[in-house]
C-alpha positions as CSV (number, residue, x, y, z in Angstrom):
1,M,7.3,1.2,-89.9
2,K,8.4,3.0,-86.7
3,A,10.2,0.6,-84.4
4,L,10.3,0.4,-80.6
5,F,13.9,-0.2,-79.4
6,I,14.5,-2.0,-76.2
7,S,18.1,-2.1,-74.9
8,A,19.5,-5.6,-74.0
9,P,22.7,-6.4,-72.0
10,L,25.9,-7.2,-73.9
11,I,27.5,-10.6,-73.3
12,C,31.3,-10.7,-72.9
13,C,33.0,-14.1,-73.7
14,A,36.6,-13.4,-72.7
15,L,38.8,-11.8,-70.0
16,L,38.6,-8.0,-69.9
17,S,42.2,-7.6,-69.0
18,T,43.6,-7.6,-72.6
19,P,44.1,-4.2,-74.3
20,S,41.8,-5.0,-77.2
21,L,39.0,-6.0,-75.0
22,A,39.5,-3.0,-72.7
23,L,39.0,-0.8,-75.8
24,A,35.9,-2.7,-76.7
25,Q,34.6,-2.2,-73.1
26,D,35.2,1.5,-73.4
27,A,33.3,1.6,-76.7
28,T,30.4,-0.3,-75.2
29,S,30.2,2.0,-72.2
30,Q,30.1,5.0,-74.5
31,E,27.4,3.4,-76.6
32,T,25.3,2.6,-73.5
33,A,25.7,6.1,-72.2
34,S,24.5,7.6,-75.5
35,A,21.4,5.3,-75.3
36,K,20.4,6.7,-72.0
37,P,17.0,8.5,-72.3
38,V,17.2,12.2,-72.4
39,N,13.9,12.4,-70.4
40,T,12.8,11.3,-67.0
41,M,9.0,11.8,-67.6
42,C,7.0,10.1,-70.2
43,P,5.9,12.6,-72.9
44,I,2.4,11.0,-73.1
45,G,1.6,10.0,-69.5
46,K,3.7,12.7,-67.9
47,E,4.7,10.0,-65.4
48,P,8.2,8.7,-64.6
49,I,9.6,6.5,-67.4
50,V,9.8,2.8,-66.8
51,A,12.8,0.8,-68.0
52,S,10.7,-2.3,-68.8
53,A,8.5,-0.2,-71.1
54,G,11.4,0.2,-73.5
55,T,12.7,3.3,-75.4
56,L,12.4,4.8,-78.9
57,E,14.8,6.8,-81.0
58,Y,14.0,10.2,-82.4
59,E,16.5,12.5,-84.2
60,G,19.4,10.9,-82.4
61,H,17.8,11.1,-79.0
62,T,16.6,8.1,-76.9
63,I,13.2,8.7,-75.4
64,G,11.9,6.8,-72.5
65,V,8.2,6.0,-71.9
66,C,6.0,4.8,-69.0
67,C,4.3,2.0,-71.0
68,P,4.8,0.5,-74.5
69,G,1.7,2.1,-76.0
70,C,3.1,5.6,-75.3
71,A,5.9,5.1,-77.9
72,D,3.4,5.0,-80.9
73,A,1.5,7.9,-79.4
74,F,4.7,10.0,-79.2
75,L,5.8,9.1,-82.8
76,A,2.3,10.2,-84.0
77,W,3.0,13.8,-82.9
78,D,4.1,16.3,-85.5
79,A,7.8,17.2,-85.7
80,E,7.3,20.6,-84.0
81,R,5.7,19.0,-80.9
82,K,8.3,16.2,-80.7
83,N,11.2,18.7,-81.0
84,A,9.6,20.9,-78.3
85,F,9.5,18.0,-75.9
86,V,13.1,17.0,-76.6
87,A,14.2,20.6,-75.9
88,L,12.4,20.6,-72.6
89,A,13.8,17.2,-71.7
90,V,17.4,18.3,-72.4
91,A,16.7,21.4,-70.2
92,H,15.3,19.2,-67.5
93,R,11.9,21.0,-67.6
94,E,9.6,18.3,-68.7
95,P,5.8,18.5,-68.0
96,G,5.0,16.7,-64.8
97,M,8.4,17.0,-63.2
98,D,7.4,19.5,-60.5
99,V,4.3,17.5,-59.4
100,H,6.2,14.2,-59.2
101,A,9.0,15.8,-57.3
102,S,6.5,16.6,-54.5
103,H,5.1,13.0,-54.8
104,D,8.6,11.6,-54.2
105,Q,9.1,13.7,-51.1
106,A,5.8,12.4,-49.7
107,A,6.4,8.8,-50.6
108,D,8.4,7.9,-47.5
109,V,5.5,8.9,-45.3
110,G,2.8,7.1,-47.3
111,A,2.3,9.2,-50.4
112,G,-1.2,10.0,-49.2
113,A,-2.8,13.4,-49.1
114,Q,-5.4,15.3,-47.2
115,G,-9.0,14.8,-48.3
116,P,-11.1,11.7,-49.2
117,T,-9.7,8.2,-49.3
118,Y,-10.8,6.2,-52.4
119,P,-10.7,2.4,-52.8
120,Y,-7.6,0.7,-54.3
121,T,-8.8,0.2,-57.9
122,L,-6.0,-2.1,-59.3
123,A,-6.6,-5.8,-59.8
124,D,-3.1,-6.7,-58.7
125,C,-1.1,-6.5,-55.4
126,P,1.7,-3.9,-55.8
127,V,4.2,-6.5,-54.8
128,G,2.7,-9.9,-55.7
129,G,0.1,-11.3,-58.0
130,P,-3.6,-10.9,-58.6
131,L,-5.7,-9.9,-55.6
132,G,-7.7,-12.9,-54.4
133,S,-5.1,-15.4,-55.7
134,M,-4.0,-16.2,-52.1
135,G,-7.3,-15.7,-50.3
136,D,-9.0,-12.4,-49.3
137,P,-6.8,-9.4,-49.9
138,I,-5.3,-7.6,-47.0
139,V,-6.3,-3.9,-46.9
140,K,-4.0,-1.2,-45.4
141,V,-4.3,2.5,-45.4
142,Y,-1.3,4.8,-45.5
143,D,-1.9,8.4,-44.7
144,N,-5.4,8.4,-46.3
145,R,-4.3,6.0,-49.1
146,E,-5.7,2.5,-49.4
147,V,-3.5,-0.4,-50.7
148,R,-4.6,-4.0,-51.1
149,F,-2.1,-6.9,-50.8
150,C,-2.5,-10.5,-51.9
151,C,-0.9,-11.7,-48.7
152,A,0.7,-10.5,-45.5
153,G,4.2,-11.4,-46.8
154,C,4.0,-8.5,-49.3
155,I,3.5,-5.8,-46.7
156,G,7.1,-5.8,-45.5
157,T,8.5,-5.7,-49.0
158,F,6.2,-2.7,-49.8
159,E,7.1,-0.8,-46.7
160,A,10.8,-1.3,-47.3
161,N,10.7,0.5,-50.6
162,K,7.6,2.7,-50.6
163,A,8.9,5.2,-53.1
164,K,9.3,2.6,-55.8
165,F,5.9,1.0,-55.2
166,W,4.0,4.3,-54.9
167,G,5.4,5.3,-58.2
168,E,4.4,2.1,-59.9
169,I,0.9,2.3,-58.3
170,N,0.5,5.9,-59.6
171,M,1.5,4.9,-63.1
172,D,-0.9,1.9,-63.2
173,I,-3.8,4.0,-61.9
174,V,-3.2,6.7,-64.6
175,A,-3.2,3.9,-67.3
176,Q,-6.3,2.4,-65.8
177,Q,-8.4,5.5,-65.3
178,L,-7.3,7.8,-68.1
179,M,-9.9,6.6,-70.6
180,H,-12.7,7.1,-68.0
181,Y,-11.8,10.7,-67.1
182,P,-15.1,12.5,-67.5
183,I,-14.3,16.2,-68.4
184,D,-11.9,17.9,-70.7
185,T,-11.3,21.0,-68.5
186,C,-9.3,21.6,-65.3
187,I,-11.4,21.6,-62.2
188,V,-9.2,24.2,-60.6
189,T,-8.7,26.8,-63.4
190,G,-11.5,25.9,-65.9
191,Q,-8.9,25.8,-68.7
192,E,-9.0,23.1,-71.4
193,L,-6.7,20.2,-70.7
194,G,-3.9,20.6,-73.2
195,E,-0.3,19.6,-73.7
196,D,0.8,20.8,-70.3
197,A,-1.9,18.9,-68.5
198,V,-0.8,16.9,-65.4
199,N,-2.1,13.5,-64.5
200,H,-2.3,13.7,-60.7
201,V,-3.2,10.7,-58.5
202,H,-5.0,11.8,-55.4
203,N,-5.5,8.9,-52.9
204,N,-6.1,6.4,-55.7
205,R,-8.2,8.7,-57.9
206,L,-6.9,10.3,-61.2
207,V,-7.4,14.1,-61.3
208,R,-6.3,15.9,-64.5
209,L,-5.1,19.4,-64.0
210,A,-4.1,22.1,-66.5
211,N,-0.5,22.5,-65.3
212,A,1.8,22.3,-62.4
213,D,0.5,25.5,-60.9
214,A,-3.1,24.1,-61.0
215,A,-1.8,21.0,-59.2
216,A,-0.3,23.1,-56.4
217,R,-3.6,24.9,-56.0
218,F,-5.5,21.6,-56.0
219,A,-3.2,20.2,-53.2
220,A,-4.0,23.2,-51.0
221,D,-7.7,22.3,-50.9
222,P,-8.4,18.9,-52.5
223,E,-11.8,18.3,-50.9
224,K,-13.3,21.5,-52.4
225,H,-12.1,20.6,-55.9
226,L,-13.1,17.0,-55.7
227,E,-16.6,17.9,-54.6
228,A,-16.8,20.1,-57.7
229,L,-15.6,17.1,-59.8
230,D,-18.2,14.8,-58.3
231,E,-21.0,17.3,-59.0
232,A,-19.9,17.6,-62.6
233,I,-19.8,13.8,-63.0
234,I,-23.3,13.4,-61.5
235,E,-24.7,16.2,-63.6
236,A,-23.2,14.8,-66.9
237,Q,-23.9,11.1,-66.3
238,L,-27.2,10.9,-64.5
239,P,-29.5,11.8,-67.4
240,D,-28.4,8.8,-69.5
241,Y,-27.6,6.4,-66.7
242,P,-28.5,2.9,-68.1
243,M,-29.4,0.9,-65.1
244,S,-32.6,0.9,-63.1
245,K,-31.2,-1.7,-60.6
246,C,-28.3,-1.5,-58.2
247,P,-25.5,-3.7,-59.5
248,V,-25.1,-5.2,-56.1
249,G,-28.6,-5.1,-54.6
250,G,-32.2,-4.5,-55.7
251,P,-34.1,-1.9,-57.7
252,L,-33.0,1.7,-57.3
253,G,-35.4,3.4,-54.9
254,S,-36.3,0.2,-53.1
255,M,-34.4,1.3,-50.0
256,G,-34.9,5.0,-50.2
257,E,-33.2,7.6,-52.3
258,P,-30.5,5.9,-54.5
259,V,-26.9,6.6,-53.5
260,N,-24.7,8.3,-56.2
261,F,-21.3,6.5,-55.7
262,I,-18.3,7.8,-57.7
263,Y,-15.8,5.0,-58.6
264,M,-12.9,5.7,-60.9
265,N,-14.6,9.0,-61.8
266,R,-17.7,7.1,-63.0
267,L,-21.2,7.4,-61.6
268,V,-22.5,4.1,-60.1
269,R,-26.0,4.3,-58.6
270,L,-26.6,2.0,-55.5
271,C,-29.7,1.1,-53.5
272,C,-27.9,1.9,-50.3
273,D,-24.5,2.9,-48.7
274,G,-23.9,-0.7,-47.8
275,C,-23.2,-1.7,-51.4
276,E,-20.2,0.5,-51.7
277,K,-17.9,-2.1,-50.1
278,S,-19.0,-4.8,-52.6
279,I,-18.0,-2.5,-55.5
280,A,-14.6,-1.9,-54.0
281,D,-14.1,-5.6,-53.2
282,E,-15.1,-6.9,-56.7
283,P,-14.9,-4.0,-59.1
284,A,-14.4,-6.1,-62.2
285,K,-17.7,-7.9,-61.6
286,Y,-19.9,-5.0,-60.8
287,M,-18.3,-2.4,-63.1
288,G,-18.6,-5.0,-65.8
289,M,-22.4,-4.9,-65.3
290,L,-22.4,-1.2,-65.8
291,D,-20.2,-1.5,-68.9
292,K,-22.6,-4.0,-70.3
293,A,-25.6,-1.8,-69.7
294,Y,-23.9,1.1,-71.5
295,A,-22.8,-1.1,-74.4
296,D,-26.3,-2.6,-74.8
297,A,-27.9,0.9,-74.8
298,Q,-25.5,2.3,-77.4
299,R,-24.7,-0.6,-79.8
300,E,-27.6,-0.2,-82.2
301,T,-27.0,3.5,-82.6
302,Y,-23.2,3.4,-82.6
303,P,-22.2,6.2,-85.0
304,L,-19.3,4.6,-86.9
305,D,-18.9,1.4,-88.9
306,T,-15.1,1.7,-88.8
307,C,-12.5,1.3,-86.1
308,V,-11.5,4.6,-84.4
309,V,-7.8,3.5,-84.2
310,A,-7.1,1.6,-87.4
311,G,-9.9,2.9,-89.6
312,G,-10.7,-0.6,-90.8
313,K,-14.3,-1.8,-91.3
314,L,-15.9,-3.2,-88.1
315,G,-16.3,-6.9,-88.6
316,S,-13.5,-7.2,-91.2
317,M,-11.3,-9.0,-88.6
318,G,-14.0,-11.0,-86.8
319,E,-16.4,-9.9,-84.2
320,P,-15.7,-6.2,-83.2
321,V,-14.0,-5.7,-79.8
322,E,-15.9,-3.4,-77.5
323,I,-15.0,-1.4,-74.4
324,V,-16.7,1.4,-72.5
325,A,-14.6,4.5,-71.8
326,G,-16.4,6.4,-69.1
327,T,-19.9,6.2,-70.4
328,Q,-19.1,5.9,-74.1
329,L,-19.1,2.6,-76.1
330,V,-16.1,2.3,-78.3
331,R,-15.8,-0.5,-81.0
332,F,-12.5,-1.7,-82.5
333,C,-11.7,-4.0,-85.4
334,C,-9.4,-6.2,-83.2
335,E,-7.8,-6.4,-79.8
336,G,-4.5,-5.1,-81.2
337,C,-6.0,-1.6,-81.3
338,L,-6.6,-1.4,-77.6
339,P,-3.1,-0.4,-76.4
340,K,-3.0,2.6,-78.8
341,F,-6.5,3.7,-77.6
342,E,-5.5,3.4,-74.0
343,A,-2.3,5.4,-74.5
344,D,-4.3,8.5,-75.8
345,P,-8.0,7.9,-75.3
346,Q,-9.0,11.5,-75.7
347,M,-7.5,11.7,-79.2
348,Y,-9.5,8.7,-80.4
349,L,-12.7,9.6,-78.5
350,S,-12.7,12.9,-80.4
351,K,-13.3,10.9,-83.6
352,L,-16.7,9.9,-82.4
353,P,-19.4,12.3,-83.6
354,Q,-20.6,14.6,-80.8
355,E,-24.2,15.3,-80.2
């Protein structure tokens, strides 16, 4: 069994002034230094590593990750791919470094970018607890980028350390939206999204790009490329859209031509523009309706009777667990399989038969 190693502080129980304890302190310092991750970017998420996510050991190297599920995904790589990543990490040329360097420079002025502003999609305040736990969330926009706070007291803390909080928001958005990303090609170059793909967050929206060069080209004209992404989403998801009713209002078409609203790179059809705010204010409620509609439409014809992660028989561990990734129902033998799926959804979705 491959283990996830999380470093813990050492406890000293005596004065450090004695020679023997001084030597022990030196040894501990050397051990701690050797356990420092060789990488600064997660090999899976291509986002900055997070200390609380833990580390793993590979061939004498400590590897940091951005979330615990990424450790298993990295260990599932073949040796050639793992060795190539370690070599890049040691040379300080990890995938994603160039893009995030530009993000860090922008963080002090709001970490926003030109082009459309998308709703804040996370369920939690970046500083405090769940949104809504202290009354209506407070919405602020920083350079075209919306953020929602649980209370006014969190705003000062956020603004005093923007770089930290923007980095955490970006990582959470990638983790949240990755399984919903609708296409497997770069919207700038047309290339397939491979090992060098960059998970770029544009004003709260995940955009996957072929490499750092494609990310730079995207930044030069984001509106153009986002319009192309929206068109691709509508073209792909409209034919099998499962709802004839707006999740917020009445029947589609009852108030004129339905509105095609893109939320987290997913098509949501609304009866009118006025319903967009309701989706942004209560996404779990309304996107849950869309998820249920997709699941109900696909459950009887679901193509597998085994779990895409563990391979076990569906139903062998109780009622199967279901989620909808983008527009695709995915069924699991148990909830324990969800973190692995969320760490690398494209790999597991590829196991589902394609029409």
